[in-house]
N, C-alpha and C positions, 0 to 999 in steps of 0.2 A: 558527502553521502549520508543520508539519514541512518540512524541506528536501526539495526534489525529489530523487528517487532518480537517481543518476548512471547513464546508459545507455552504458556503455563495455564494451569487451571486448579481450582480448589472445589472439591465436592463435599457436601454435607448431606447425608442420606439417613433419615430416621424413619423406621417403621415400628410396628409392634413386635417385630421379630429381630431386627438388627439396628444397630447404630454404627454408621460408617463415617470416618473422617479421612479424606484422601487429598493429597496434593501431587501434582504432576508437572514435570518440566520436560518437554519433548527434546530439548537440546541440552540435556544433562550429561553426566559422566557415567551413568549406569549404577548409581547408588540407590540401594533399596533399604528402606527402614520399614519393616513389615511386622505387624502383629495381628494375626487373625484368631489366635487361640487354637489353630490347627497347624501343628508343626510341619507336616508334609506340604500343606498348601503354602505356608510361609516360604518353604524351600523353593517351590515352583515359582512363586511370584518374585523372589529374590533373583532367580535365574532369568526370569522374564525381564526385569529391569536392567540387568547387566547386558543381556543380548540385544534388547531394544535400544540401549544407550539412552535411557530416560532416567530421570531422578524421580523416584516414587516413594512417598511416605504414606503409610496406610495403617490405620488403627480400626479394628473391627471388634465390636462387642455384640455377640449374637446368642441365640438360644441353643447353645451347644448341648444343653441337657436334653434337648429333643434329638438333634443330630446336626451334621454340618451343612445340610442342604441350603437353608436360608442364608447362612453366612457366605457360602461359596457363590450361590446364584446372585445375591445382592452385591457382592464384591465385583462380579463380572459386569453387572449393570452400572455400578458406580465408576468402574474403570472405563467402560465404554463412553459414559457421559463425559468423563474427564478428557478423553481423546477428542471427542466431538467439540467440546468447548475450546480446547487448546488449538485445534486446527482451524477453528473459525470458519471463514468463507472458503478455505482450502486453496486460495490463490498461491501459485508458485510451487505447489507440492508435486511430487511424482505421481501420486494417486494410487498407482498399482505397485504391488510388491510380491515377491515370491522367494521361497528358499527351500532347498532340498538338504535335509540335515541327517547325517549318520550319527547314531548314538550306539556305539558298540554293535550289537547284532541287529539293531533297529534302524529302519529308514523311514523318515517322515517328510512329507511335502506339505507346505502351507502356502497359500496364495490369498491375497486380500485386495479388494478394491473399495476405497472410501467413496462409494458412488451415491450414497443417500438412499439406497434400497437394501434394507437389512435381510440378509440371507446367511444361513449356516448350512454347509454340507460337511458332515463329519463321519469319517469312516475309520474306525479304530477298534480292532478286536483286542481285548485285554485278556490275558491268560489267567488272571486272578481278579477277585472282586475288590480287593483292598490292598493297600500298602500300609502296614501298621494298622492304625485305626481309621485311616482315611479311605472313604468309599470312592473308588475310581470312576464310577459312573457320574460323579459330580463334575468331572472335568468337562464333559459335554455341556452340562448346565451352565458352567462358568462361561464357556465360549458362546453359548446361545445368548446369554445375557449381554456379553460384550458386543456381539454382532448387532443385536437389536438396538442397544443404546447408542452405539457409534454409527449406526445406519451404514454398516459395511457389509459387503458380500465376502464371506470368509469361508475358504475351503481348506479342510484339514484331512489329509489322507495318510494313514500309516500303511506302507506297502508290506512290511513284515516286521516281526519282533517277537521275542519270547519272554522278556522280563518286564513285569508291570512297572517297575520304577524307571527303567530305561525308556519304555514307550511313553510314559507320562512326561518325562524330562524332554524327550525328543519333540513332543507336541508343543510344549511351552517355549522351547528354544527356537524351533522352526517358525512358530507364529510370531515370536518376538522379532526375529530377523526379517520376516516378511513385512511386518508392521514398520520396522525401522526403515526399510527401503521405500515403502509407500509414503511415509511422512517426510522423507528427505526433500530438501529444497532442490528444485530443478532450475539452474541458472538461465535456461532458455525459455522457461515457462513463466511469463510475467502475469498472466491472468489465471482464471480457473481452468484446469486441465479437462475441458469438456467442450465439444462443439455446441452444446446447449447454452453455455455461458454461466451455468450454475450447477452445483452439485448438492 
């Protein structure tokens, strides 16, 4: 039996606003080595790696003297590019994934389809504008960048919640678990999981 193909990727993204170095292993152990210069964002991405069961190494140098917008959005784009590259032709994957995640008083549902048609549906009411110095509206920008670059349809819905930290954490964990399910290998699916024959 041939060895399983490694599902890894390395992304280098340089703009006038950010410089990003990222490596991803879809079949990792959940190890995250993250440095974006934004402590709360590092925390969210570390949680993401752990719950998606991917190995993620990420170094971001951005124009934080302006704000965190470019660093967060461009990280979403780079991570989406990394997933697209690691998934390749998508043969043998489950393609769809969803998860309903309780985080204390918060409940979040995430569903994803690596369909080749980028879409983000994002419904999350946040009771505060920031956690520490991190602007919580940037969470949507991150996932928009991810959905666009990975060419996935991603739906994130927070049913209820009262704490900004809990809501943010629920979003990242639920999305990670949904992505993990979608990227999983389906032993019964030998080709591309689409009647079109391509994704």
